C-alpha positions in Angstrom: 113.0 124.2 168.7 115.2 121.4 170.0 113.1 118.3 170.6 114.5 118.0 174.2 113.8 121.6 174.9 110.7 122.7 176.9 110.1 126.4 176.3 108.0 128.0 179.1 108.9 131.7 178.8 105.7 132.8 177.1 105.3 135.9 179.1 108.5 137.1 177.4 107.6 135.9 173.9 105.8 132.9 172.4 106.9 130.8 169.4 105.2 131.8 166.2 102.1 129.7 165.6 102.2 127.6 162.3 98.7 128.9 161.4 99.9 132.4 161.8 103.0 131.8 159.7 100.9 130.4 156.9 98.5 133.3 156.9 101.4 135.8 156.8 103.1 133.9 153.9 99.8 134.1 151.9 99.6 137.8 152.5 103.2 138.4 151.5 102.5 136.6 148.2 99.2 138.2 147.3 98.9 141.5 149.1 102.4 142.9 148.7 101.5 146.5 147.7 101.7 149.6 149.8 98.3 150.1 151.6 98.5 153.8 150.8 98.9 153.3 147.1 95.8 153.8 144.8 96.7 151.0 142.3 95.3 147.5 142.5 98.1 145.9 144.6 97.8 148.8 147.0 94.0 148.4 147.3 94.4 144.7 147.9 96.8 145.4 150.7 94.5 148.1 152.1 91.6 145.6 152.1 93.6 142.9 153.9 94.9 145.5 156.5 91.4 146.7 157.2 90.1 143.1 157.4 92.7 142.4 160.1 91.7 145.5 162.0 88.0 144.7 161.9 88.8 141.1 163.1 90.8 142.4 166.0 88.1 144.9 166.9 85.5 142.2 166.9 87.6 140.0 169.1 88.3 142.9 171.5 84.8 144.3 171.6 85.6 147.7 170.2 85.0 149.7 167.0 87.6 149.2 164.3 88.2 152.9 163.9 89.4 153.0 167.5 92.4 150.7 166.8 95.8 151.8 165.5 98.7 149.5 164.5 102.1 150.3 166.0 105.5 148.6 166.2 104.8 147.0 169.6 103.7 147.5 173.2 106.6 149.8 174.1 105.8 152.3 171.3 102.1 152.2 172.1 102.8 152.9 175.8 105.1 155.8 174.9 102.5 157.2 172.6 99.9 157.3 175.4 102.2 159.0 177.8 103.9 161.5 175.6 100.8 162.9 174.0 100.0 164.6 177.3 103.3 166.5 177.2 102.0 168.4 174.2 99.3 170.1 176.2 100.1 173.5 177.6 99.2 172.7 181.2 100.7 170.9 184.2 100.8 167.2 183.9 100.2 164.9 186.9 100.3 161.1 186.3 99.4 158.2 188.5 100.9 154.8 187.7 101.2 151.6 189.5 104.8 150.7 190.6 104.4 147.4 188.7 104.2 148.8 185.2 106.4 147.8 182.3 109.5 149.9 181.9 108.1 151.5 178.8 105.6 153.1 181.1 107.2 153.3 184.5 110.8 154.2 183.5 109.6 156.7 180.9 107.3 158.4 183.4 110.1 158.5 186.0 112.6 159.9 183.5 110.1 162.7 182.5 109.4 163.4 186.2 113.2 163.8 186.8 113.3 166.3 184.0 110.5 168.3 185.6 108.1 167.7 182.7 105.5 165.8 184.8 104.6 165.1 188.3 104.3 161.4 189.2 102.7 159.4 192.0 102.6 155.7 192.4 99.5 153.9 193.4 100.1 151.6 196.4 99.8 147.8 196.1 99.0 145.2 198.7 101.3 142.3 199.7 99.9 140.2 196.9 100.7 142.8 194.2 97.2 144.1 193.7 96.8 147.8 193.5 94.6 149.5 196.1 91.7 151.4 194.5 90.8 152.9 197.8 94.1 154.8 197.8 93.5 156.4 194.5 91.3 159.4 195.6 94.0 160.7 197.9 96.5 160.9 195.0 94.2 162.8 192.6 95.0 166.5 192.1 93.3 169.1 189.9 96.0 168.6 187.3 95.9 164.8 187.2 95.5 163.8 183.6 96.2 160.1 183.5 96.0 156.9 185.5 97.8 153.9 184.0 97.6 150.4 185.5 98.4 147.1 183.7 95.8 144.4 183.2 97.9 141.6 184.7 101.5 141.3 186.0 103.9 139.4 183.8 105.7 137.8 186.8 102.9 137.1 189.3 99.9 136.8 187.1 97.9 139.1 189.4 94.9 140.6 187.6 94.3 144.2 188.5 90.9 145.8 189.4 90.5 147.9 186.2 86.8 148.2 186.5 87.0 149.5 190.1 89.6 152.0 189.1 87.5 153.1 186.2 84.6 153.9 188.5 86.9 156.3 190.4 88.5 157.9 187.4 85.2 158.5 185.8 83.9 160.4 188.8 87.0 162.7 188.5 87.1 163.0 184.7 90.5 161.4 184.5 91.5 159.2 181.5 92.4 155.6 182.2 95.0 153.5 180.3 95.6 149.8 180.8 98.6 147.9 179.4 97.0 144.6 178.2 100.1 143.0 176.9 100.2 140.2 179.5 96.5 139.7 179.8 95.5 139.5 176.1 94.8 136.0 175.1 95.0 134.6 178.6 91.4 135.6 179.5 88.6 137.2 177.4 89.2 141.0 177.2 86.7 143.7 176.1 88.2 147.2 176.3 84.8 148.7 175.8 83.4 146.8 178.8 86.3 147.8 180.9 85.5 151.4 180.1 89.2 152.4 179.6 90.1 155.4 177.4 93.3 153.8 176.2 94.7 150.3 176.0 97.8 148.8 174.5 98.8 145.3 173.3 101.3 143.3 171.3 101.2 140.2 169.1 104.3 138.2 170.0 103.1 137.1 173.5 100.2 135.2 171.7 102.1 133.3 169.2 101.9 136.2 166.7 104.7 138.0 165.0 107.1 140.4 166.7 107.2 144.0 165.6 103.6 144.8 165.7 101.5 146.3 168.5 98.0 147.7 169.0 96.8 151.0 170.4 93.2 151.5 171.4 91.8 155.1 171.7 88.2 155.1 172.8 86.0 157.3 170.6 85.9 160.7 172.2 89.2 160.4 173.9 91.9 162.9 173.0 95.0 161.6 171.2 98.1 163.3 169.6 100.4 161.1 167.6 103.9 160.3 168.7 105.1 159.6 165.1 104.2 162.1 162.5 104.9 162.7 158.9 102.2 160.6 157.2 98.5 160.1 157.1 98.5 156.3 157.9 96.4 154.9 160.7 93.9 157.8 160.4 96.8 160.2 161.1 97.5 158.6 164.4 100.8 156.9 163.5 102.8 157.7 160.5 104.7 155.0 158.5 103.8 152.3 156.0 101.8 149.6 157.7 102.9 145.9 157.5 99.9 144.0 156.2 101.5 140.6 156.9 102.2 141.5 160.6 98.6 142.9 161.0 97.1 139.7 159.6 99.4 137.6 161.8 98.3 139.5 164.9 94.6 139.0 164.0 95.2 135.3 163.2 97.1 134.7 166.5 94.4 136.3 168.7 91.6 134.5 166.9 93.4 131.1 167.4 94.3 131.7 171.0 90.7 132.8 172.0 89.2 129.8 170.1 91.6 127.4 171.8 91.4 129.0 175.2 89.5 126.2 177.0 91.9 123.6 175.7 95.0 125.7 176.5 93.7 126.3 180.1 93.2 122.6 180.6 96.7 121.9 179.3 98.1 124.4 181.7 96.3 122.9 184.7 97.6 119.5 183.7 101.1 120.8 183.4 100.9 122.5 186.8 99.8 119.2 188.4 102.8 117.4 186.9 105.4 119.9 188.1 
């Protein structure tokens, strides 16, 4: 980075943390095998991959078996939506109008094709969705509510717990896109009570090209990418151990440094 440059666009992507880069280099040098291979290099790679998964699960307050590595937030979001298309029944989805294009534009495109019915949950003037408007939108065929955890432009935190109370009464799965909220404030997907959640590493100072998909135990899931038994048959394709370790390292560092980072942000806001 240029010494005279002050990079602020962390909601788009964050520079790779030095600690993360060091961890990834170590993995590349020592755990270079294919995690699916039965030989020693493969087993070493598998062990490091699962260590990263367990570390992320601990930081996010979930079980490690509930986490699946993907290529990023957009793939994870598409996987959540498109699994419902495989069910032989009408699909009605409810999304907020604030969602990332990988959710909102995908849903709108599928609705234009007649493959789903789509309603948008109203928001107030401050950009907060209105939980009280949700019951009026629910139909017998409603099979998903998707609302982001926080908005990337306004920073508004959405009332996921309130929404969950309503979806639980109606037996509707709830998904939250946590890409913008992860690492900004403590997040426990288990405490939120969501069925599905998605995240990515590069907003935290982690590497690009890796995302996370949470499927709560007992929630249905049909994979988007097939043709292999990786990720407990939830996402085919050879996993990148270095990227997984980088993700876990970045989230651990950000959460550990959160008080100091928050203070630095407050100080910066006062200066500008």
